Backbone as JSON, one array per atom type, in Angstrom:
{
  "sequence": "XXXXXXXXXXXXXXXXXXXXXXXXXXXXXXXXXXXXXXXXXXXXXXXXXXXXXXXXXXXXXXXXXXXXXXXXXXXXXXXXXXXXXXXXXXXXXXXXXXXXXXXXXXXXXXXXXXXXXXXXXXXXXXXXXXXXXXXXXXXXXXXXXXXXXXXXXXXXXXXXXXXXXXXXXXXXXXXXXXXXXXXXXXXXXXXXXXXXXXXXXXXXXXXXXXXXXXXXXXXXXXXXXXXXXXXXXXXXXXXXXXXXXXXXXXXXXXXXXXXXXXXXXXXXXXXXXXXXXXX",
  "N": [[122.12, 76.49, 50.39], [122.43, 74.61, 47.34], [123.64, 74.63, 43.94], [123.22, 73.89, 40.43], [123.28, 75.19, 38.07], [123.95, 77.92, 37.81], [125.83, 81.01, 38.18], [128.03, 82.76, 40.5], [126.93, 85.94, 41.48], [128.74, 87.95, 42.03], [131.59, 87.12, 41.89], [131.45, 85.6, 39.64], [132.06, 82.95, 39.44], [131.34, 79.53, 38.85], [128.5, 78.03, 40.34], [127.88, 75.43, 40.37], [127.02, 72.56, 42.01], [127.82, 73.67, 44.38], [127.49, 75.34, 47.6], [125.38, 78.17, 48.11], [124.13, 81.58, 48.5], [121.16, 83.58, 48.6], [120.29, 86.92, 47.7], [118.3, 89.6, 47.27], [117.22, 88.41, 44.96], [119.5, 87.65, 43.65], [122.24, 85.4, 43.28], [124.92, 84.24, 45.32], [128.2, 83.02, 45.92], [129.23, 81.44, 48.98], [131.53, 82.59, 50.13], [131.75, 85.11, 48.84], [129.3, 86.24, 49.58], [129.53, 86.43, 52.37], [131.71, 88.2, 52.59], [130.69, 90.47, 51.42], [128.19, 91.08, 52.62], [127.91, 90.16, 55.29], [127.22, 90.93, 58.69], [129.22, 92.58, 61.16], [129.99, 91.17, 64.33], [128.98, 92.52, 67.42], [130.22, 91.7, 69.75], [132.46, 89.85, 69.32], [133.57, 90.9, 67.09], [133.91, 89.63, 64.71], [132.8, 88.61, 61.38], [129.36, 87.78, 60.9], [128.58, 84.94, 59.64], [126.85, 83.58, 56.74], [125.77, 81.13, 57.35], [125.39, 81.26, 60.02], [123.44, 82.2, 62.87], [122.04, 85.37, 62.98], [121.64, 87.75, 65.37], [119.84, 90.62, 66.03], [119.67, 93.94, 67.43], [118.44, 97.06, 67.82], [119.83, 98.0, 65.51], [122.31, 96.83, 65.8], [124.41, 93.87, 65.8], [124.82, 90.39, 66.65], [126.58, 87.25, 67.03], [124.86, 84.22, 67.76], [125.97, 82.85, 69.93], [127.38, 84.91, 71.1], [125.61, 86.66, 72.13], [125.02, 87.76, 75.01], [124.8, 88.42, 78.59], [126.53, 91.27, 79.72], [127.61, 91.32, 82.22], [127.2, 88.93, 83.84], [127.51, 87.01, 81.93], [125.58, 85.21, 81.07], [123.52, 83.63, 78.6], [121.46, 85.59, 76.48], [119.64, 84.88, 74.64], [116.4, 84.62, 73.5], [115.47, 85.53, 75.94], [114.37, 87.91, 78.43], [115.88, 91.15, 78.51], [117.89, 94.07, 79.26], [119.12, 97.29, 78.21], [121.89, 99.35, 78.89], [123.64, 102.24, 78.47], [124.42, 101.25, 75.96], [125.22, 98.71, 76.6], [124.4, 95.32, 77.07], [122.34, 93.7, 79.44], [121.22, 91.07, 81.59], [117.97, 90.82, 83.15], [118.19, 90.47, 85.91], [120.84, 91.31, 86.55], [120.71, 93.93, 85.64], [118.78, 94.99, 87.34], [120.09, 94.78, 89.81], [122.13, 96.64, 89.43], [121.01, 99.07, 88.43], [118.21, 99.46, 88.75], [115.36, 101.14, 90.21], [114.44, 101.43, 93.67], [111.49, 100.61, 95.39], [109.74, 103.09, 97.12], [107.96, 102.46, 99.12], [107.97, 99.58, 99.76], [110.63, 99.01, 99.52], [111.7, 97.18, 97.77], [113.18, 95.99, 94.66], [112.24, 97.62, 91.65], [111.38, 95.99, 88.94], [112.81, 95.9, 85.61], [110.72, 96.81, 82.9], [108.39, 96.53, 84.32], [105.56, 98.4, 85.49], [106.02, 101.57, 86.94], [105.49, 104.12, 89.42], [106.04, 107.59, 89.73], [106.65, 109.95, 92.21], [107.11, 112.92, 93.89], [109.91, 112.75, 93.56], [110.49, 110.12, 94.22], [110.25, 106.55, 93.58], [107.73, 104.09, 92.95], [106.26, 100.83, 93.2], [103.48, 100.07, 91.17], [101.48, 98.69, 92.5], [102.04, 99.34, 95.1], [101.57, 101.99, 95.34], [99.24, 103.31, 96.78], [96.23, 104.49, 98.42], [96.62, 105.27, 101.8], [94.57, 104.82, 103.58], [92.11, 103.68, 102.36], [93.29, 101.87, 100.69], [93.08, 101.76, 97.94], [94.24, 101.91, 94.53], [96.23, 104.75, 93.64], [97.24, 105.8, 91.27], [97.04, 108.19, 88.78], [95.43, 109.91, 90.14], [94.22, 112.8, 92.01], [95.95, 113.54, 95.04], [96.78, 113.68, 98.56], [99.43, 114.29, 100.8], [100.38, 113.26, 104.01], [102.38, 113.17, 106.83], [104.28, 111.6, 105.45], [102.69, 109.68, 104.28], [100.38, 108.7, 101.75], [97.2, 109.81, 100.64], [94.0, 109.38, 99.12], [91.89, 112.05, 97.99], [89.14, 112.02, 99.03], [89.41, 110.27, 101.28], [91.35, 111.58, 102.81], [90.0, 113.95, 103.46], [87.95, 112.89, 104.96], [89.34, 111.83, 107.14], [91.13, 113.81, 108.15], [90.66, 116.52, 107.4], [89.61, 119.88, 108.16], [86.41, 121.33, 108.78], [84.61, 124.11, 107.67], [83.34, 126.43, 109.98], [81.3, 128.09, 109.28], [80.21, 127.51, 106.57], [80.33, 124.78, 106.55], [81.74, 123.25, 104.76], [84.65, 121.44, 103.47], [87.88, 122.59, 104.45], [90.45, 123.04, 102.42], [92.91, 124.3, 102.16], [94.87, 126.85, 103.79], [92.83, 129.09, 105.59], [91.1, 130.32, 108.56], [91.32, 130.67, 112.07], [88.98, 131.09, 114.58], [87.72, 131.75, 117.72], [88.52, 129.16, 118.39], [87.54, 127.71, 116.28], [87.53, 126.51, 112.89], [87.56, 128.42, 109.85], [86.8, 129.14, 106.41], [88.72, 131.55, 104.63], [87.24, 133.21, 102.99], [84.77, 132.92, 104.13], [84.94, 134.05, 106.57], [83.59, 136.67, 107.69], [82.34, 139.97, 108.38], [79.71, 140.13, 110.7], [77.83, 142.0, 110.34], [78.08, 143.78, 107.89], [79.12, 141.95, 106.09], [81.67, 142.07, 105.02], [84.88, 140.75, 104.18], [87.0, 139.63, 106.77], [89.5, 138.57, 107.13], [92.78, 139.11, 108.0], [92.15, 141.68, 108.76], [91.31, 144.23, 111.2], [89.07, 143.48, 113.84], [86.11, 143.17, 115.96], [84.78, 141.23, 118.58], [81.5, 140.07, 119.3], [79.07, 138.49, 121.1], [80.06, 136.01, 120.19], [80.34, 136.44, 117.49], [82.09, 137.94, 114.75], [82.79, 141.39, 114.06], [83.34, 144.1, 111.82], [85.15, 147.12, 112.55], [83.69, 149.44, 111.98], [80.99, 148.55, 111.76], [80.58, 147.45, 114.31], [80.88, 149.72, 115.86], [78.71, 151.25, 114.99], [76.57, 149.63, 115.73], [76.87, 148.79, 118.44], [78.68, 150.27, 120.08], [79.15, 152.64, 122.75], [78.41, 156.15, 122.86], [80.54, 158.95, 123.04], [80.06, 161.42, 125.49], [81.0, 163.94, 125.04], [82.26, 164.33, 122.39], [80.57, 162.86, 120.86], [81.25, 160.69, 119.31], [81.74, 157.1, 118.64], [82.76, 155.01, 121.38], [85.21, 152.74, 121.54], [86.86, 149.69, 122.48], [89.01, 149.1, 120.97], [92.39, 148.55, 120.36], [93.01, 148.93, 122.97], [91.93, 151.26, 124.08], [91.19, 153.79, 126.53], [88.5, 154.84, 128.65], [86.22, 157.13, 130.31], [83.74, 156.7, 132.73], [80.68, 157.78, 134.05], [77.9, 157.67, 136.0], [75.29, 157.58, 133.76], [76.76, 158.29, 131.61], [79.51, 158.34, 129.24], [82.92, 159.0, 128.41], [85.53, 159.61, 126.02], [88.88, 159.3, 127.11], [90.51, 161.46, 126.43], [88.59, 163.29, 125.93], [87.42, 163.99, 128.29], [86.95, 166.64, 129.7], [86.8, 169.9, 131.26], [83.8, 171.62, 130.69], [83.83, 174.35, 130.37], [86.46, 175.6, 130.69], [88.05, 173.74, 129.51], [90.07, 172.23, 130.73], [91.72, 169.17, 131.52], [89.96, 166.62, 133.19], [90.65, 164.18, 134.07], [91.38, 162.03, 136.62], [90.92, 164.03, 138.39], [88.93, 165.94, 140.71], [85.47, 166.79, 140.07], [82.55, 168.65, 139.02], [79.08, 168.39, 138.24], [76.87, 169.71, 135.83], [73.84, 169.7, 134.67], [74.18, 168.02, 131.69], [76.84, 168.48, 131.52], [80.31, 168.46, 132.55], [82.33, 169.98, 135.03], [85.26, 171.68, 136.14], [86.34, 172.26, 139.56], [86.83, 174.95, 139.94], [85.5, 176.28, 137.8], [82.99, 175.34, 138.27], [82.31, 176.46, 140.7], [82.16, 179.09, 140.24]],
  "CA": [[121.57, 75.98, 49.16], [123.39, 74.2, 46.31], [123.14, 74.94, 42.61], [123.83, 73.12, 39.33], [123.02, 75.81, 36.78], [124.13, 79.37, 37.79], [127.14, 81.51, 38.61], [128.03, 83.78, 41.57], [126.65, 87.26, 40.92], [129.86, 88.86, 42.25], [132.87, 86.64, 41.33], [131.11, 84.92, 38.38], [132.45, 81.55, 39.47], [130.21, 78.61, 38.76], [127.98, 77.55, 41.6], [127.45, 74.07, 40.15], [127.36, 71.64, 43.09], [128.36, 74.41, 45.54], [126.54, 76.07, 48.43], [125.28, 79.58, 47.75], [123.14, 82.37, 49.24], [120.35, 84.48, 47.79], [120.06, 88.26, 48.2], [117.6, 90.4, 46.26], [117.07, 87.56, 43.77], [120.82, 87.31, 43.1], [122.92, 84.3, 43.96], [126.32, 84.5, 45.64], [128.9, 81.95, 46.64], [129.27, 81.75, 50.41], [132.65, 83.48, 50.42], [131.41, 86.46, 48.39], [128.18, 86.74, 50.37], [130.02, 86.82, 53.69], [132.57, 89.38, 52.5], [129.9, 91.63, 51.0], [126.98, 91.39, 53.37], [127.87, 89.7, 56.67], [127.35, 91.97, 59.71], [130.22, 92.28, 62.19], [129.42, 90.9, 65.65], [129.33, 93.53, 68.42], [131.02, 91.12, 70.83], [133.77, 89.32, 68.89], [133.98, 91.71, 65.94], [134.03, 88.79, 63.52], [131.58, 88.62, 60.58], [128.35, 86.77, 61.18], [128.5, 84.3, 58.32], [125.48, 83.3, 56.3], [125.25, 79.91, 57.97], [125.25, 81.52, 61.46], [122.26, 82.97, 63.21], [122.34, 86.79, 63.22], [120.69, 88.36, 66.3], [119.94, 92.07, 65.88], [118.97, 94.78, 68.41], [118.69, 98.47, 67.57], [120.83, 98.22, 64.47], [123.56, 96.13, 66.1], [124.29, 92.44, 65.49], [125.62, 89.46, 67.44], [126.45, 85.8, 66.88], [123.99, 83.66, 68.78], [126.77, 82.54, 71.12], [127.93, 86.14, 71.68], [124.52, 87.48, 72.63], [124.98, 87.37, 76.42], [124.87, 89.51, 79.57], [127.89, 91.79, 79.83], [128.11, 91.19, 83.59], [127.27, 87.54, 84.31], [127.8, 86.2, 80.73], [124.52, 84.27, 80.71], [122.94, 83.88, 77.29], [120.23, 86.39, 76.45], [118.81, 84.4, 73.54], [115.0, 84.36, 73.85], [115.25, 85.9, 77.34], [114.26, 89.37, 78.6], [117.13, 91.82, 78.83], [117.83, 95.54, 79.24], [120.33, 97.93, 77.7], [122.33, 100.54, 79.63], [124.82, 102.78, 77.81], [124.72, 100.33, 74.85], [125.65, 97.41, 77.14], [123.25, 94.45, 77.33], [122.36, 93.04, 80.74], [120.02, 90.32, 81.94], [117.13, 91.63, 84.03], [118.69, 90.39, 87.28], [122.01, 92.19, 86.7], [120.28, 95.32, 85.46], [118.09, 95.39, 88.57], [121.09, 94.97, 90.86], [122.95, 97.8, 89.16], [120.38, 100.33, 88.03], [116.77, 99.62, 88.97], [114.91, 101.91, 91.36], [113.83, 100.72, 94.78], [110.17, 101.14, 95.74], [109.76, 103.9, 98.34], [107.11, 101.84, 100.14], [108.4, 98.25, 100.2], [112.08, 98.97, 99.39], [112.13, 96.13, 96.85], [113.53, 96.47, 93.33], [111.2, 97.73, 90.61], [112.01, 95.26, 87.84], [112.66, 96.49, 84.28], [109.53, 96.39, 82.16], [107.18, 96.64, 85.15], [105.11, 99.79, 85.58], [106.33, 102.22, 88.2], [104.92, 105.44, 89.61], [106.98, 108.58, 90.23], [105.97, 110.98, 93.01], [108.02, 113.68, 94.75], [111.28, 112.29, 93.43], [110.62, 108.71, 94.6], [109.61, 105.58, 92.71], [106.84, 103.16, 93.64], [105.51, 99.83, 92.44], [102.09, 100.5, 90.98], [100.66, 98.04, 93.52], [102.35, 99.94, 96.4], [101.17, 103.39, 95.32], [97.81, 103.24, 97.12], [95.77, 105.32, 99.54], [96.94, 104.66, 103.08], [93.35, 104.49, 104.33], [91.2, 102.74, 101.68], [94.15, 100.93, 99.96], [92.79, 101.78, 96.51], [95.36, 102.5, 93.76], [96.13, 106.19, 93.42], [97.49, 106.08, 89.86], [97.23, 109.62, 88.52], [94.37, 110.66, 90.83], [94.69, 113.8, 92.99], [96.23, 112.94, 96.34], [97.32, 114.57, 99.59], [100.41, 113.59, 101.62], [100.47, 113.65, 105.43], [103.33, 112.32, 107.59], [104.9, 110.68, 104.48], [101.7, 108.72, 103.78], [99.54, 109.28, 100.7], [95.76, 109.57, 100.77], [93.11, 109.96, 98.12], [91.27, 113.25, 98.56], [88.0, 111.73, 99.91], [89.84, 109.69, 102.56], [92.02, 112.62, 103.59], [88.98, 114.85, 104.0], [87.2, 112.16, 105.99], [90.16, 111.57, 108.32], [91.94, 114.89, 108.7], [90.34, 117.89, 107.01], [88.71, 120.69, 108.97], [85.22, 121.83, 108.1], [84.36, 125.51, 107.98], [82.28, 126.65, 110.97], [80.21, 128.83, 108.65], [79.53, 126.83, 105.46], [80.42, 123.34, 106.84], [82.49, 122.56, 103.73], [86.04, 121.13, 103.83], [88.92, 123.59, 104.22], [91.55, 122.29, 101.81], [94.16, 125.02, 102.38], [94.71, 128.14, 104.47], [91.76, 129.15, 106.57], [91.22, 131.21, 109.71], [90.81, 130.12, 113.33], [88.31, 132.11, 115.39], [87.07, 131.06, 118.84], [88.9, 127.75, 118.28], [86.8, 127.08, 115.18], [88.12, 126.83, 111.59], [86.74, 129.11, 108.87], [87.39, 129.59, 105.16], [88.99, 132.99, 104.64], [86.13, 133.91, 102.34], [83.58, 132.82, 104.98], [85.15, 134.81, 107.8], [83.13, 138.0, 107.31], [81.64, 140.77, 109.4], [78.32, 139.7, 110.88], [76.95, 143.09, 109.95], [78.14, 144.17, 106.47], [79.61, 140.79, 105.34], [83.01, 142.31, 104.48], [85.85, 139.76, 104.64], [87.78, 140.14, 107.89], [90.82, 137.94, 107.2], [93.85, 140.09, 107.95], [91.65, 142.98, 109.16], [90.95, 144.38, 112.61], [87.64, 143.24, 114.09], [85.7, 143.11, 117.36], [83.85, 140.13, 118.81], [80.29, 140.34, 120.06], [78.21, 137.3, 121.13], [80.74, 134.98, 119.41], [80.38, 136.8, 116.08], [83.04, 139.03, 114.48], [82.28, 142.59, 113.39], [84.32, 145.1, 111.48], [85.12, 148.21, 113.52], [82.6, 150.36, 111.65], [79.69, 147.97, 112.12], [80.48, 147.34, 115.77], [80.67, 151.06, 116.4], [77.35, 151.68, 114.68], [75.57, 148.79, 116.37], [77.0, 148.5, 119.87], [79.57, 151.14, 120.87], [78.56, 153.8, 123.42], [78.86, 157.42, 122.3], [81.19, 159.88, 123.98], [79.17, 162.52, 125.84], [81.58, 165.2, 124.57], [82.43, 164.41, 120.92], [79.48, 162.09, 120.28], [81.77, 159.58, 118.51], [81.71, 155.83, 119.4], [83.88, 154.63, 122.24], [85.51, 151.31, 121.38], [88.03, 149.22, 123.22], [90.01, 148.7, 119.99], [93.71, 149.07, 120.63], [93.17, 149.16, 124.4], [91.55, 152.63, 124.4], [90.61, 153.97, 127.87], [87.41, 155.81, 128.68], [85.73, 157.52, 131.64], [82.3, 156.46, 132.85], [80.08, 158.37, 135.25], [76.46, 157.47, 135.92], [74.86, 157.04, 132.47], [77.55, 158.91, 130.55], [80.89, 157.89, 129.02], [83.76, 159.95, 127.65], [86.91, 159.27, 125.71], [89.78, 159.87, 128.13], [90.99, 162.75, 125.96], [87.44, 164.21, 125.85], [86.89, 164.24, 129.63], [87.49, 167.97, 130.02], [85.85, 170.89, 131.77], [83.01, 172.16, 129.59], [84.07, 175.78, 130.22], [87.87, 175.97, 130.46], [88.66, 172.64, 128.75], [91.14, 171.54, 131.43], [91.44, 167.74, 131.67], [89.43, 166.24, 134.5], [91.07, 162.81, 134.36], [92.05, 161.93, 137.93], [90.64, 165.23, 139.19], [87.56, 166.09, 141.15], [84.69, 167.58, 139.12], [81.16, 168.9, 139.34], [78.21, 168.21, 137.08], [75.84, 170.72, 135.61], [73.04, 169.04, 133.64], [74.98, 166.97, 131.04], [78.24, 168.92, 131.44], [81.2, 168.27, 133.71], [83.09, 171.21, 135.23], [86.27, 171.64, 137.2], [85.83, 172.91, 140.76], [86.93, 176.4, 139.8], [84.42, 176.77, 136.95], [81.72, 174.97, 138.85], [82.04, 177.3, 141.87], [82.09, 180.5, 139.84]],
  "C": [[122.72, 75.54, 48.24], [122.77, 74.42, 44.95], [123.87, 74.12, 41.56], [123.72, 73.85, 38.0], [123.29, 77.31, 36.76], [125.51, 79.73, 38.3], [126.96, 82.51, 39.74], [127.85, 85.15, 40.94], [127.84, 88.2, 41.05], [131.15, 88.37, 41.59], [132.7, 85.88, 40.03], [131.58, 83.48, 38.32], [131.2, 80.67, 39.44], [129.81, 78.12, 40.14], [127.52, 76.11, 41.5], [127.96, 73.18, 41.29], [127.87, 72.33, 44.35], [127.21, 75.06, 46.34], [126.53, 77.54, 48.03], [124.18, 80.24, 48.6], [122.42, 83.3, 48.28], [120.23, 85.84, 48.48], [119.49, 89.1, 47.07], [117.59, 89.7, 44.91], [118.39, 87.26, 43.06], [121.45, 86.21, 43.93], [124.39, 84.63, 44.15], [126.93, 83.23, 46.23], [129.03, 82.39, 48.09], [130.35, 82.75, 50.74], [132.32, 84.92, 50.03], [130.28, 87.05, 49.24], [128.67, 87.24, 51.73], [130.87, 88.08, 53.62], [131.78, 90.63, 52.16], [128.84, 92.05, 52.01], [126.98, 90.98, 54.84], [128.08, 90.86, 57.64], [128.44, 91.61, 60.7], [129.53, 92.11, 63.55], [129.91, 91.96, 66.63], [130.28, 93.0, 69.48], [132.41, 90.73, 70.35], [134.35, 90.03, 67.69], [134.18, 90.9, 64.66], [132.72, 88.85, 62.73], [130.64, 87.49, 60.98], [128.02, 86.12, 59.85], [127.08, 83.86, 58.01], [124.9, 82.03, 56.91], [125.17, 80.03, 59.49], [124.0, 82.36, 61.7], [122.67, 84.38, 63.59], [121.25, 87.36, 64.14], [120.91, 89.88, 66.29], [119.14, 92.78, 66.97], [119.41, 96.22, 68.18], [119.86, 98.71, 66.63], [122.17, 97.57, 64.72], [123.32, 94.62, 65.99], [125.26, 91.63, 66.34], [125.5, 88.05, 66.87], [125.53, 85.3, 67.99], [124.76, 83.36, 70.06], [127.35, 83.76, 71.8], [126.88, 87.02, 72.32], [124.27, 87.1, 74.09], [125.12, 88.6, 77.3], [126.31, 89.96, 79.75], [128.47, 91.6, 81.23], [128.26, 89.73, 84.01], [127.51, 86.54, 83.18], [126.75, 85.15, 80.42], [123.91, 84.65, 79.37], [121.63, 84.66, 77.42], [119.29, 85.96, 75.34], [117.43, 84.01, 74.06], [114.72, 84.6, 75.33], [115.1, 87.42, 77.44], [115.61, 89.96, 79.0], [116.9, 93.33, 78.8], [119.15, 96.08, 78.75], [120.64, 99.17, 78.53], [123.63, 101.01, 79.02], [125.35, 101.82, 76.75], [125.28, 98.98, 75.32], [124.4, 96.6, 77.47], [123.42, 93.73, 78.66], [121.1, 92.21, 80.91], [119.24, 91.14, 82.97], [117.63, 91.61, 85.48], [119.87, 91.33, 87.5], [121.63, 93.65, 86.56], [119.61, 95.83, 86.74], [119.08, 95.66, 89.69], [121.85, 96.28, 90.68], [122.18, 99.1, 89.07], [118.92, 100.51, 88.46], [116.47, 100.41, 90.24], [114.37, 100.96, 92.44], [112.5, 101.41, 95.12], [110.25, 101.87, 97.07], [109.0, 103.21, 99.46], [107.7, 100.53, 100.66], [109.91, 98.05, 100.13], [112.59, 97.82, 98.51], [112.37, 96.72, 95.47], [112.31, 96.54, 92.43], [111.81, 97.16, 89.34], [111.81, 95.98, 86.52], [111.44, 95.94, 83.56], [108.26, 96.46, 82.98], [106.83, 98.12, 85.3], [105.47, 100.35, 86.95], [105.73, 103.62, 88.22], [106.01, 106.35, 90.19], [106.21, 109.65, 90.99], [106.97, 111.6, 93.97], [109.43, 113.1, 94.76], [111.52, 110.85, 93.82], [109.85, 107.83, 93.64], [108.81, 104.57, 93.54], [106.42, 102.06, 92.69], [104.08, 100.35, 92.28], [101.19, 99.94, 92.09], [100.91, 98.61, 94.92], [101.87, 101.38, 96.5], [99.67, 103.47, 95.53], [97.5, 104.21, 98.25], [96.03, 104.59, 100.86], [95.7, 104.19, 103.84], [92.49, 103.43, 103.63], [91.94, 101.7, 100.85], [93.82, 100.83, 98.48], [93.95, 102.42, 95.77], [95.13, 103.99, 93.52], [96.37, 106.55, 91.96], [97.81, 107.55, 89.65], [96.14, 110.47, 89.18], [94.99, 111.75, 91.72], [94.9, 113.13, 94.35], [96.79, 113.99, 97.28], [98.25, 113.74, 100.47], [100.4, 114.15, 103.05], [101.36, 112.66, 106.15], [103.91, 111.22, 106.7], [103.96, 109.57, 104.01], [100.79, 109.44, 102.79], [98.08, 108.87, 100.88], [95.03, 110.1, 99.55], [92.37, 111.11, 98.79], [90.06, 112.93, 99.45], [88.41, 111.17, 101.27], [90.53, 110.73, 103.43], [91.0, 113.55, 104.24], [88.22, 114.18, 105.13], [88.01, 112.03, 107.28], [90.73, 112.83, 108.97], [91.42, 116.31, 108.45], [89.42, 118.57, 108.01], [87.53, 121.15, 108.12], [84.91, 123.24, 108.6], [83.16, 125.64, 108.93], [81.07, 127.31, 110.33], [79.47, 127.99, 107.61], [79.55, 125.31, 105.58], [81.17, 122.56, 105.76], [83.94, 122.38, 104.17], [86.95, 122.32, 103.53], [90.14, 122.86, 103.7], [92.9, 122.98, 101.99], [93.86, 126.34, 103.07], [93.63, 128.07, 105.53], [92.1, 130.08, 107.74], [90.66, 130.5, 110.93], [90.23, 131.25, 114.17], [87.48, 131.4, 116.45], [87.27, 129.54, 118.75], [88.13, 127.0, 117.2], [87.46, 127.47, 113.85], [87.1, 127.47, 110.64], [87.5, 129.21, 107.55], [87.67, 131.09, 105.28], [87.81, 133.76, 104.07], [84.84, 133.84, 103.18], [83.7, 133.65, 106.25], [84.86, 136.28, 107.51], [82.45, 138.69, 108.49], [80.18, 140.33, 109.48], [77.34, 140.79, 110.48], [76.94, 143.33, 108.45], [78.68, 143.08, 105.55], [80.95, 141.04, 104.64], [83.98, 141.27, 105.04], [86.77, 140.38, 105.69], [89.17, 139.54, 107.98], [91.9, 139.0, 107.01], [93.43, 141.49, 108.37], [91.38, 143.02, 110.67], [89.44, 144.16, 112.76], [87.39, 143.15, 115.59], [84.66, 142.01, 117.52], [82.66, 140.59, 119.65], [79.39, 139.12, 119.96], [78.72, 136.21, 120.18], [80.75, 135.25, 117.9], [81.37, 137.94, 115.88], [82.36, 140.18, 113.73], [83.47, 143.47, 112.98], [84.14, 146.27, 112.45], [83.94, 149.15, 113.25], [81.25, 149.81, 112.09], [79.52, 147.86, 113.63], [80.18, 148.7, 116.38], [79.24, 151.52, 116.19], [76.32, 150.92, 115.52], [75.65, 148.77, 117.89], [77.79, 149.53, 120.69], [78.79, 152.3, 121.51], [79.17, 155.07, 122.82], [79.46, 158.29, 123.41], [80.26, 161.07, 124.22], [79.69, 163.86, 125.33], [81.6, 165.28, 123.05], [81.38, 163.64, 120.15], [79.95, 160.94, 119.38], [81.78, 158.3, 119.33], [82.96, 155.63, 120.24], [84.08, 153.13, 122.07], [86.74, 150.97, 122.18], [89.15, 148.82, 122.28], [91.35, 149.36, 120.31], [93.92, 149.39, 122.11], [92.81, 150.58, 124.83], [90.89, 152.7, 125.78], [89.49, 155.01, 127.8], [86.96, 156.03, 130.14], [84.22, 157.29, 131.65], [81.8, 157.07, 134.16], [78.57, 158.34, 135.06], [76.1, 156.9, 134.54], [75.7, 157.55, 131.3], [78.95, 158.3, 130.46], [81.61, 158.95, 128.18], [85.04, 159.24, 127.2], [87.8, 159.93, 126.77], [90.21, 161.28, 127.72], [89.85, 163.79, 125.86], [86.89, 164.59, 127.24], [87.5, 165.53, 130.18], [86.37, 168.86, 130.56], [85.11, 171.54, 130.61], [83.25, 173.65, 129.37], [85.52, 176.1, 129.88], [88.68, 174.9, 129.75], [89.84, 171.97, 129.44], [90.74, 170.07, 131.61], [90.99, 167.46, 133.1], [89.82, 164.82, 134.9], [91.85, 162.8, 135.67], [91.8, 163.11, 138.83], [89.19, 165.18, 139.68], [86.79, 166.96, 140.16], [83.26, 167.73, 139.64], [80.33, 168.69, 138.09], [77.19, 169.33, 137.03], [75.03, 170.27, 134.41], [73.9, 167.95, 132.99], [76.45, 167.34, 130.95], [78.99, 168.54, 132.7], [82.08, 169.51, 133.78], [84.17, 170.96, 136.29], [85.73, 172.41, 138.39], [85.83, 174.43, 140.63], [85.76, 176.94, 138.99], [83.06, 176.46, 137.57], [81.33, 175.84, 140.03], [81.84, 178.76, 141.51], [80.65, 180.97, 139.77]]
}
């Protein structure tokens, strides 16, 4: 601007016929304005004079000609750019130096584009999809198998086991019984319904039973002690006609000598050694 009727607010010199600048309704000659208010250029360190274009970014200033990529020196005026450690770079140079590579396609994820982070790797949003239905996963729950990601419905459809008892999907853990998968909470005694996972049990007609229930329902009773005889732990027993004995209970009814591997005589429901039986 030029003036014909005022003075410089700082040096008080007449501005008649001279160029001047306005700041907060005050007029300054060009020299005073530049010395008082011109920002120093980040690149060349010279003041950005009032007749030069001042480009600002995060509180820093550049001449228009100094606003360029620190690596390839191309102008960044009216172009997208990125900052790294206070250094300005064009998007191409920034990508070459710093941008993440997509885990799926191995191409650069350009600055400003949306990326997904999962298990320490980066993905293009368009690459982060279910391996089966190809729908975007975004922030949905997902399951990974063999380095491929699946939405939960597709994973269940393709890979999940279904509980033999309740027929629902087993998402974690589980028990295998007779080559069939079970939820831990579904694997219960067929008699009392107590959970059997991690417990001792006995099979009968393809169903599991806790030891107590099996003994009550199916185990034969020892003719001597009247307690159930089970095969749990590989226990051995003696059988003769309609009677069974625990091995340790198969003793002479009179003298209590063990009859295991010995000859014996019977007297009603008792077994006797030859000596007691002949007396």
